C-alpha positions in Angstrom: -30.7 -16.0 25.7 -33.2 -15.9 22.8 -31.6 -13.8 20.4 -28.5 -16.3 20.6 -30.9 -19.0 19.5 -32.3 -16.6 16.7 -28.9 -16.1 15.0 -29.5 -18.4 12.6 -31.9 -16.2 11.3 -30.4 -12.9 11.8 -27.2 -13.4 10.3 -27.2 -16.8 7.8 -24.1 -15.7 6.7 -22.4 -15.9 10.2 -23.3 -19.8 11.0 -22.1 -20.5 7.1 -18.4 -18.5 7.9 -18.5 -20.6 11.2 -19.0 -23.8 9.5 -16.3 -23.2 7.3 -13.9 -22.0 10.0 -14.6 -25.1 12.0 -14.0 -27.8 8.7 -10.6 -25.7 8.1 -9.9 -26.3 11.7 -10.7 -29.9 11.6 -8.5 -30.0 8.1 -5.6 -28.4 9.9 -5.1 -31.5 12.7 -4.9 -33.8 10.1 -1.7 -31.5 8.3 1.7 -32.5 8.3 3.2 -29.1 9.7 0.9 -29.1 12.7 2.1 -32.8 13.6 5.2 -31.7 13.4 4.6 -29.3 16.0 2.9 -31.7 18.1 6.2 -34.0 18.1 8.3 -31.4 18.8 6.3 -30.1 22.1 6.3 -33.8 22.9 9.9 -34.0 22.5 10.3 -30.8 24.2 8.5 -32.1 27.6 9.5 -35.5 27.7 13.2 -34.3 27.7 14.1 -31.7 30.3 17.6 -31.3 29.3 16.1 -29.5 26.1 13.6 -27.6 27.9 16.5 -26.4 30.3 18.7 -25.5 27.1 15.6 -23.4 25.7 15.4 -21.4 28.8 19.1 -20.8 29.1 19.1 -19.6 25.6 16.2 -17.3 25.5 17.2 -16.0 28.7 21.0 -15.3 28.1 20.7 -14.9 24.3 17.4 -13.7 23.3 16.7 -11.4 25.7 19.4 -9.3 26.1 20.0 -9.1 22.1 16.2 -7.5 22.5 17.0 -5.1 25.0 20.2 -4.2 23.3 18.5 -3.6 20.1 15.7 -1.9 21.6 18.0 0.5 23.0 19.9 1.2 19.8 16.8 1.3 17.8 15.4 4.1 19.9 18.9 6.0 20.1 19.3 6.3 16.8 15.2 7.4 16.4 16.3 10.1 18.6 19.6 11.1 16.9 18.0 10.6 13.5 14.9 12.6 14.3 17.5 15.4 15.9 19.5 15.2 12.7 16.5 15.9 10.1 15.3 18.8 12.6 18.4 20.5 12.6 19.1 20.0 8.6 15.6 21.3 8.0 16.1 24.5 10.0 19.4 25.0 8.3 18.0 25.1 4.5 14.9 27.1 5.7 17.3 29.3 7.3 19.6 29.5 4.1 16.8 29.6 1.7 15.0 32.0 3.3 16.9 34.8 1.1 15.4 33.3 -2.1 12.4 33.7 -0.9 11.8 37.1 -2.0 12.5 36.1 -6.0 11.0 32.8 -5.3 7.5 34.2 -4.6 7.1 36.2 -7.3 8.3 33.4 -9.7 6.2 30.7 -8.2 3.2 33.1 -8.8 4.3 33.9 -12.4 4.8 30.1 -13.1 1.7 29.6 -12.1 -0.1 32.4 -14.1 1.6 31.3 -17.1 0.9 27.6 -16.3 -2.8 28.6 -16.0 -2.9 30.4 -19.5 -1.4 27.5 -21.2 -3.7 25.1 -20.2 -6.4 27.3 -20.9 -5.2 27.7 -24.5 -4.5 24.4 -25.3 -8.0 23.7 -23.8 -9.8 26.6 -26.3 -7.5 24.7 -28.9 -9.0 21.2 -28.1 -12.6 22.4 -28.4 -11.8 24.6 -31.5 -10.5 21.3 -32.7 -13.4 19.7 -31.9 -16.1 22.0 -33.4 -13.7 22.4 -36.8 -14.4 18.1 -36.6 -17.9 18.3 -36.5 -18.3 21.0 -38.9 -15.9 19.1 -41.3 -17.9 15.8 -40.9 -21.3 18.0 -41.3 -19.9 19.3 -44.6 -18.8 16.3 -45.9 -21.7 14.6 -44.9 -23.9 17.6 -46.8 -21.7 17.6 -50.1 -22.3 13.4 -50.1 -25.7 14.5 -50.3 -25.5 16.9 -52.8 -23.4 15.0 -55.1 -25.8 12.1 -54.6 -28.7 14.2 -55.4 -27.2 15.4 -58.6 -26.1 12.0 -59.5 -30.1 10.7 -59.6 -30.9 14.1 -61.5 -28.5 13.0 -64.6 -29.9 9.2 -64.4 -32.5 8.5 -67.0 -35.9 7.5 -65.3 -37.6 4.7 -66.5 -41.2 3.9 -67.2 -42.8 0.9 -68.3 -42.5 1.1 -71.9 -40.3 4.1 -72.3 -37.5 5.9 -71.4 -37.3 9.7 -70.1 -34.3 11.9 -70.2 -33.1 13.8 -67.3 -34.2 17.3 -69.3 -37.8 16.0 -69.9 -38.3 15.0 -66.2 -37.0 18.4 -65.2 -39.2 20.3 -67.7 -41.8 18.0 -67.1 -41.3 18.9 -63.0 -40.8 22.7 -63.5 -44.3 23.2 -65.7 -46.9 20.8 -63.2 -45.7 22.3 -59.7 -43.9 25.5 -60.2 -46.5 27.6 -62.1 -44.6 31.1 -61.0 -41.1 30.0 -62.7 -43.0 29.3 -66.0 -44.5 32.6 -66.3 -41.2 34.3 -66.1 
C-alpha cells in the first residue's frame, strides 16, 4: 500500500488531472442542464402514472421497433453482401477475356511511364546544372567587367595623376621582367 501513498511523487501529472476532473464535476453539479435532469427524475419518481406510461412506451414501441430495425438491417447486410459478391464475380468473368490484351498494355504503360519520369528527372537536373553554370558565368563576366573598369580608371596619388597606360607599363616593368625581354 505504500506505492499508493507515493503516487504523488511517481505521477504528479495524474494528481493534477484528478484535481481538475473533480473541479469540473463540482462545476457540473451547479449546471442548469443537470438541475433540469434532477427535476425530471424527481417528477418521474413522484408520479407513478408517468413511470407506468414510460414503461408501456418502451415495452410496446421502442423494443419492437429496435427488434424490427435489427432484423431489417441484418437482412439488408446479408442481401447486399451477396449481391456485391455475385456482381463482382460477374465482372471478373466478363472481363477475364480482356486480360489477354490488358496485361501487355499495363506492362507497356508502366514501362512508358517509368521512362517518361526518368526523362523528366534528367531534364530537370540538366536545367539545374545550366542555371548554376549561367549564374557562375554571369558572376565571372561581372567580375571581369569590374576589373576592366578598374584598369581604365586613372590612379591618383597625392600630388599627381597617373593614367592607365602609364600604370600598366609601370606594372609590366616592375614585376614581369620576362615580358620586357621579348
